[in-house]
C-alpha positions in Angstrom: 110.4 49.1 70.3 111.0 45.5 70.9 112.9 44.3 74.0 114.2 40.9 75.0 113.1 39.5 78.2 116.3 39.8 79.8 116.9 43.4 78.7 113.5 44.2 79.7 114.2 42.9 83.3 117.4 44.8 83.4 115.9 47.7 82.5 113.1 47.9 85.2 115.7 46.9 87.8 117.8 49.9 86.9 114.7 52.1 86.6 113.3 50.9 89.7 116.7 51.5 91.7 116.5 55.3 89.9 112.8 55.8 91.2 113.9 54.6 94.6 116.6 57.2 94.7 114.0 59.9 93.1 111.5 59.4 96.0 113.9 59.5 98.6 115.3 62.9 97.2 111.6 64.0 97.2 111.2 63.1 101.1 110.4 59.6 101.3 112.1 57.1 103.8 113.7 54.3 102.1 111.0 52.0 103.1 108.3 54.0 102.0 110.0 54.5 98.5 110.8 51.0 98.1 107.1 50.1 98.8 106.0 52.9 96.6 107.9 51.8 93.6 107.1 48.0 94.3 103.6 49.0 94.3 103.9 50.9 90.8 105.9 48.0 89.6 103.2 45.7 90.3 100.5 47.6 88.3 102.9 47.9 85.4 103.4 44.3 85.2 99.6 43.7 85.5 99.1 46.1 82.4 102.5 46.0 80.7 101.1 44.7 77.3 99.1 48.1 77.0 101.8 50.7 77.8 104.7 50.9 74.8 108.1 50.3 75.9 109.2 54.0 75.3 106.3 55.2 77.9 107.0 53.0 80.5 109.7 54.8 82.3 107.7 58.1 82.3 104.4 56.1 83.3 106.4 54.7 86.3 107.5 58.0 87.4 104.3 59.1 87.2 102.3 56.4 89.3 105.1 56.0 91.7 104.9 59.8 92.5 101.3 59.5 92.8 101.2 56.5 95.2 103.9 58.3 97.4 101.8 61.4 97.5 98.8 58.8 98.5 100.9 57.5 101.0 102.2 60.9 102.2 98.8 62.4 102.5 97.3 59.3 104.3 100.6 59.4 107.1 100.2 63.2 107.4 96.3 62.7 108.1 97.0 59.9 110.7 99.6 62.1 112.2 97.3 64.9 112.6 94.5 62.3 114.2 96.9 60.9 116.6 98.0 64.6 117.6 94.8 66.0 117.8 92.8 63.1 119.9 95.6 61.0 121.4 98.8 62.9 122.2 98.7 64.1 125.6 100.9 66.8 127.2 104.1 65.2 126.7 105.9 65.3 123.5 106.3 62.4 120.9 109.6 60.8 121.7 109.8 58.9 118.2 110.7 60.3 115.0 108.0 58.2 113.0 104.7 57.4 114.7 103.7 53.7 114.7 100.6 53.3 113.1 100.1 49.7 113.9 98.4 50.7 117.4 96.1 53.2 115.7 95.4 50.3 113.2 94.7 47.8 115.6 92.4 50.5 117.6 90.5 51.1 114.4 90.0 47.3 113.6 88.0 47.0 117.1 85.6 49.4 116.1 82.3 48.5 114.8 81.9 48.6 111.0 80.0 51.6 111.2 82.1 53.6 113.6 85.2 52.9 111.2 83.2 53.8 108.2 82.1 57.2 109.6 85.7 58.0 110.8 87.1 57.2 107.4 84.8 59.2 105.4 85.4 62.2 107.9 89.0 61.8 108.2 90.6 59.7 105.2 87.9 60.8 102.5 88.0 64.3 104.2 84.0 64.6 103.6 82.0 67.3 105.2 79.1 66.2 107.4 76.6 67.3 104.9 78.3 65.0 102.5 78.4 62.2 105.0 74.5 62.4 105.7 73.9 62.5 102.0 75.7 59.5 101.2 74.3 57.5 104.3 70.9 58.9 103.8 71.0 60.1 107.5 70.3 63.0 109.6 73.4 65.3 109.8 72.8 65.9 113.6 72.7 62.5 114.6 75.7 61.8 112.3 77.6 64.4 114.4 76.8 62.7 117.7 77.5 59.3 116.4 80.9 60.7 115.2 81.8 62.2 118.6 81.1 58.6 120.2 83.0 57.0 117.7 86.0 59.1 118.1 85.8 58.4 121.7 85.7 54.8 121.0 88.7 55.0 119.1 90.7 57.1 121.6 89.8 54.6 124.5 90.4 51.5 121.9 93.9 53.5 121.1 95.1 54.3 124.6 94.1 50.7 125.9 96.6 49.3 123.0 99.1 51.8 123.6 99.3 50.9 127.3 99.3 47.3 126.4 102.2 47.6 123.9 104.1 50.4 125.7 103.4 50.0 129.1 102.4 53.6 129.9 
């Protein structure tokens, strides 16, 4: 199926709007849906000569949904980390958490600390798996992970205090 460029652009425009509505209906915020569809569209444009025109729609749906699930799962993990290690006795006032504070706190950590925390909490690797990957004793990694969490907590609380005046 051959499409002229104008028709192709119009088709992609309609399809992206459809995908944004679809993701919002499935629980995404408008911003997350737009970002996700944009990422999927960028992937498509990088490989569009490989995907036949009649399969573009299904490919974009599948890719957008997978990208959204990845974003959702990452945000859910961040929520759990913040709740578990950083939220004190008061309830969160905001509907959505601001990950910029956590991100900046993570950036202050050493590469080793950041790698360890991401392997444990982002990749959901067990201590045994991390020990095998890093070729290090599990016991020392547990201690290191504990210290890394404490450093992250310290940086997070400092950053939060600086930004929010708590």
